[in-house]
C-alpha positions in Angstrom: 2.9 -27.5 -20.4 2.6 -23.7 -20.5 -1.2 -23.9 -19.9 -0.5 -25.7 -16.6 2.0 -23.1 -15.6 -0.5 -20.3 -16.4 -3.1 -22.1 -14.3 -0.7 -22.4 -11.4 0.2 -18.7 -11.6 -3.5 -17.8 -11.7 -4.1 -20.0 -8.7 -1.3 -18.4 -6.8 -2.4 -14.9 -7.7 -6.0 -15.7 -6.6 -4.7 -17.0 -3.3 -2.6 -13.9 -2.8 -5.5 -11.6 -3.6 -7.7 -13.5 -1.2 -4.9 -13.3 1.4 -4.6 -9.5 1.1 -8.3 -8.8 1.0 -9.7 -11.2 3.6 -7.4 -10.3 6.5 -10.2 -9.8 9.0 -10.6 -13.5 9.9 -7.8 -15.9 10.8 -9.6 -18.8 9.2 -9.8 -17.1 5.8 -6.1 -16.1 6.0 -5.2 -19.7 6.7 -7.3 -21.0 3.9 -5.8 -18.6 1.4 -2.3 -19.5 2.5 -3.1 -23.2 2.1 -4.4 -22.4 -1.4 -1.1 -20.7 -2.2 0.9 -23.7 -0.9 -1.2 -26.0 -3.1 -0.3 -23.9 -6.1 3.3 -24.0 -5.2 3.1 -27.8 -4.7 1.5 -28.1 -8.1 4.2 -25.9 -9.7 7.0 -28.0 -8.0 5.4 -31.2 -9.2 5.1 -30.0 -12.8 8.7 -28.8 -12.7 10.0 -32.1 -11.3 8.0 -34.1 -13.8 9.4 -32.0 -16.6 13.0 -32.7 -15.4 12.6 -36.4 -14.7 10.9 -38.8 -12.4 12.4 -37.7 -9.0 9.5 -36.8 -6.8 11.2 -37.1 -3.4 11.4 -33.3 -3.0 7.7 -33.0 -3.6 7.0 -35.4 -0.8 9.2 -33.4 1.5 7.4 -30.2 0.5 4.0 -31.9 1.0 5.0 -33.1 4.5 6.1 -29.6 5.5 2.9 -28.0 4.1 0.8 -30.5 6.2 2.8 -29.6 9.3 2.3 -25.9 8.5 -1.5 -26.5 8.2 -1.7 -28.3 11.5 0.2 -25.6 13.2 -2.1 -22.9 11.8 -5.2 -24.9 12.8 -3.9 -25.3 16.3 -3.3 -21.5 16.5 -6.8 -21.0 15.3 -8.3 -23.3 17.9 -6.2 -21.7 20.7 -7.3 -18.2 19.6 -10.9 -19.2 19.5 -10.7 -20.8 23.0 -9.0 -17.8 24.5 -10.9 -15.0 22.8 -14.1 -16.5 21.5 -13.8 -15.6 17.8 -11.2 -15.4 15.1 -11.3 -11.7 14.4 -8.0 -9.9 14.3 -9.6 -6.7 15.6 -10.4 -8.3 19.0 -7.0 -9.7 19.4 -4.9 -7.0 21.0 -1.2 -7.9 21.3 -0.5 -5.1 23.8 -2.6 -6.5 26.6 
């Protein structure tokens, strides 16, 4: 059981490092956030399986993470249509 928890922690830390280093493109930021959500989902699933067989909360978490991914993808498409790329440097909020 502890091996899985270490694996989940390593997954989350890799996603966080990728999130902090690859902040130039919106697509890479969204992919790293989805990887961190996947690690959190795996951690929640392992914790709930350790407690018992109640997986209802994991399905709610999975539903919210899918909605978050769809929202991020729609923001990416909107940004690419309005600015032509997904660079944060070309996206000026003061204009």
